[in-house]
C-alpha positions in Angstrom: 49.9 46.2 36.5 51.7 42.9 37.1 53.1 41.0 34.2 52.0 37.4 33.6 54.1 35.0 35.5 53.1 31.5 34.5 54.2 28.3 32.7 55.0 30.4 29.6 58.0 31.9 31.3 61.3 30.7 32.6 63.9 32.2 34.9 66.6 34.4 33.6 69.2 32.3 35.4 68.1 29.2 33.4 68.8 31.0 30.2 72.3 32.1 31.3 73.0 28.6 32.6 72.1 27.1 29.2 74.5 29.5 27.4 77.4 28.7 29.8 76.8 25.0 29.6 77.1 25.1 25.8 80.7 26.1 26.3 81.3 23.8 29.2 81.7 26.7 31.6 80.9 26.4 35.3 77.5 28.0 35.8 78.6 29.4 39.2 81.0 31.8 37.5 78.6 34.6 37.8 81.3 37.2 36.9 81.7 35.6 33.5 77.9 35.2 33.1 77.5 39.0 33.6 79.3 39.5 30.2 76.4 37.7 28.6 73.6 40.0 29.8 74.2 42.6 27.1 74.1 40.0 24.4 70.9 38.4 25.8 69.2 41.8 26.1 70.2 42.7 22.5 68.9 39.4 21.1 65.6 39.6 23.1 65.1 43.1 21.6 66.0 41.9 18.1 63.6 38.9 18.0 60.9 40.9 19.8 60.7 43.4 16.9 61.1 40.8 14.2 57.4 39.9 14.2 54.1 40.7 15.8 54.4 37.6 18.0 51.0 36.7 19.5 52.6 36.3 22.9 53.7 40.0 22.8 50.5 41.5 21.6 47.8 43.2 23.6 44.4 44.8 22.6 43.1 47.8 24.5 40.3 50.2 24.1 42.1 53.6 23.8 41.1 57.2 23.7 43.1 59.9 22.0 45.4 62.1 24.0 45.5 61.6 27.8 43.1 61.6 30.7 43.6 64.1 33.6 46.7 63.4 35.6 47.0 64.9 39.1 50.3 66.7 39.6 50.6 67.6 35.9 50.6 71.2 34.6 48.6 71.8 31.5 49.2 74.6 29.1 47.1 76.3 26.4 46.2 73.9 23.6 46.5 70.7 25.6 43.6 68.3 25.1 42.3 65.8 27.6 39.7 63.0 27.5 37.2 63.0 30.4 35.6 59.6 29.7 32.8 61.2 27.7 34.2 64.1 25.7 37.5 65.9 24.8 38.4 69.3 26.4 41.1 71.8 25.4 42.9 74.1 27.8 42.7 77.8 27.1 45.3 78.7 29.8 47.8 77.1 32.1 46.2 75.0 34.9 46.6 72.1 37.2 42.9 71.5 37.6 40.7 68.9 35.8 38.3 69.9 33.1 35.2 68.8 35.0 36.5 70.5 38.2 37.1 74.0 36.9 35.2 74.0 33.6 34.7 77.0 31.4 36.6 79.2 30.6 39.8 77.3 31.5 38.7 74.1 29.7 36.4 74.2 26.6 34.8 71.3 24.8 36.6 70.3 21.6 34.2 70.6 18.7 34.6 69.8 15.0 37.6 67.9 13.6 40.9 67.6 15.5 44.0 65.6 15.2 43.3 62.2 16.7 46.5 60.8 18.2 47.0 57.8 20.4 50.2 58.5 22.4 52.8 55.8 22.7 52.3 56.0 26.5 49.2 57.3 28.3 49.3 58.4 31.9 47.5 57.1 34.9 45.6 59.2 37.5 48.8 60.7 39.0 52.3 61.5 37.7 53.7 58.5 39.6 51.1 56.0 38.4 52.2 53.3 36.0 49.5 54.2 33.4 48.8 52.2 30.4 51.2 49.8 28.7 53.8 51.6 26.6 53.3 50.9 22.9 56.4 49.4 21.3 54.8 48.8 17.9 51.3 49.3 16.5 49.7 46.5 14.6 46.2 47.8 14.0 43.5 50.3 14.9 39.9 49.3 14.6 36.3 50.3 15.5 35.5 47.0 17.2 37.7 44.6 19.1 39.8 42.4 16.8 39.9 39.8 19.6 36.2 39.0 19.2 35.2 40.2 15.7 36.1 38.7 12.4 35.6 42.1 10.8 36.6 44.7 13.4 36.4 47.6 11.0 40.1 48.5 10.6 40.9 52.3 10.6 43.8 53.8 8.7 46.6 55.3 10.8 50.1 56.8 10.4 52.9 57.0 12.9 54.8 60.0 14.1 57.0 61.0 17.0 54.0 61.3 19.3 52.0 58.2 18.5 49.5 56.8 16.1 47.7 59.4 14.1 44.3 57.9 13.4 41.8 58.8 10.6 39.5 61.7 11.4 36.6 59.3 10.7 37.2 57.4 13.9 34.9 57.8 16.9 36.0 59.1 20.3 37.5 55.8 21.3 39.1 52.9 19.2 40.6 49.5 19.7 44.4 49.4 19.5 46.2 46.2 18.9 49.9 46.7 19.7 53.1 45.1 20.9 54.3 45.7 24.4 57.9 46.6 25.2 60.5 43.8 25.3 61.6 42.9 28.8 65.1 43.7 30.0 67.2 41.5 32.4 70.1 41.9 34.8 72.4 39.8 37.0 72.9 42.7 39.5 71.8 41.6 42.9 70.1 43.8 45.5 72.2 46.0 47.7 71.5 46.6 51.3 72.2 50.4 51.2 70.3 51.3 48.1 66.7 52.5 47.4 65.3 51.1 44.2 63.0 53.4 42.3 60.0 52.7 40.1 59.4 53.7 36.5 58.1 57.1 35.6 57.5 56.9 31.8 57.2 60.5 30.9 57.7 64.1 32.0 60.5 65.9 33.8 60.7 63.1 36.4 61.0 60.4 33.8 63.1 57.4 34.7 63.4 53.7 34.0 62.5 51.3 36.8 65.4 49.8 38.8 65.9 46.1 38.1 67.6 43.5 40.3 68.4 39.8 40.2 67.3 37.3 42.8 69.9 34.4 42.9 67.5 32.3 45.0 64.6 32.2 42.4 66.8 33.0 39.4 64.3 35.7 38.3 64.7 39.4 37.8 62.5 41.8 39.7 61.4 45.4 38.8 60.6 48.0 41.4 57.0 49.2 41.5 57.6 51.9 44.1 60.6 53.0 46.2 61.9 49.7 47.6 64.9 48.4 49.6 66.3 45.1 50.6 63.9 45.0 53.5 61.0 44.4 51.1 60.9 40.8 50.0 60.5 40.0 46.3 57.3 38.2 47.2 55.8 41.6 48.2 53.8 42.5 45.0 53.3 46.0 46.3 57.0 46.7 45.8 58.2 44.3 43.2 57.0 42.6 40.0 58.7 39.6 38.6 60.1 39.9 35.0 59.8 36.4 33.5 61.8 35.3 30.5 59.4 34.4 27.6 59.8 30.7 27.0 59.0 30.8 23.3 62.2 32.7 22.5 64.4 30.9 24.9 66.1 28.6 22.4 66.7 31.4 19.9 68.2 33.7 22.6 70.5 30.9 24.0 72.0 30.1 20.6 72.2 33.6 19.2 73.7 35.1 22.4 76.2 32.2 22.6 77.1 33.1 19.0 77.7 36.7 19.9 79.9 35.7 22.9 81.9 33.4 20.6 82.4 36.2 18.1 83.7 38.5 20.9 86.2 35.7 21.8 87.5 35.5 18.2 85.9 32.1 17.5 84.4 33.2 14.2 83.7 29.8 12.7 82.0 28.4 15.8 80.1 31.6 16.1 78.7 31.3 12.6 77.5 27.8 13.2 75.6 28.8 16.3 74.1 31.9 14.5 72.9 29.7 11.6 71.3 27.4 14.1 69.6 30.3 15.8 68.3 31.6 12.5 66.7 28.2 11.8 65.0 28.4 15.2 63.7 31.8 14.2 62.3 30.5 11.0 60.6 27.7 12.9 59.1 30.2 15.3 57.8 32.3 12.4 56.1 29.2 10.9 54.4 28.4 14.2 53.6 31.7 15.8 53.9 34.6 13.3 50.5 35.8 12.0 50.1 35.3 8.3 48.6 38.7 7.7 49.6 41.8 9.5 50.0 45.6 9.2 53.7 46.4 8.7 53.7 49.9 10.2 56.0 50.1 13.2 57.4 52.6 15.6 59.6 52.4 18.7 59.0 54.5 21.8 62.1 55.6 23.7 62.2 57.5 27.0 64.6 60.4 27.3 
């Protein structure tokens, strides 16, 4: 699933260049700029989790547990959603509920724990699946995108996901925050194969990320990719745009962190105070006035 790449995004290089120019540094000193990447990523993560920014929110219709995933081994007690009902495994199997049926898979009847996992798989173990849930804002009966009264449902968070009230139906609407983007200045290497993301399971891994000095953007591998696949090939790469609405905050706050590391405490404090004022302005403009303050972060092993 490609991320949005439009006028609401800027290149990562433009962010780095702005930070360097604040100190009068030559923007071509890429080695020096590399030191800023960690500060930028930290500040992006910080402001991302500060509010339920509308630009970072998605609304999906979600089921509880997972759908069948080819290549996955299921053990006794595992529950799957088939699109119309929930089934529980009574023994180890790699087959789908509707393929093998009883007695391996039996319909779930009565009450059961209704959990929306932080990540839900796709049709195979290598499929990207649904967006990883960074934070949960609300769970409702009807879509909050189109209904003034969507019928909010109570939920709690645990290490597996959002535990929803037993009064909920088979599917609910989830309003959540997607994961913050991550950036790099590491350019592509000719002798390396770049691997895609596998969010969960024994093969779990983060996607490889590379920087394109021509466009100034970062790109994430969608499948095994090499330098022979151009960044314009959307089968292999997806562009990771930098959200424009947090650009000014990240520039000033990251510059503050850099100054602090160089021992320029007074100048660092001035920049950080300015960044905090930008944050307050963003909250006035973008932050919702009423929100559910239950949060959780999903981390891959």
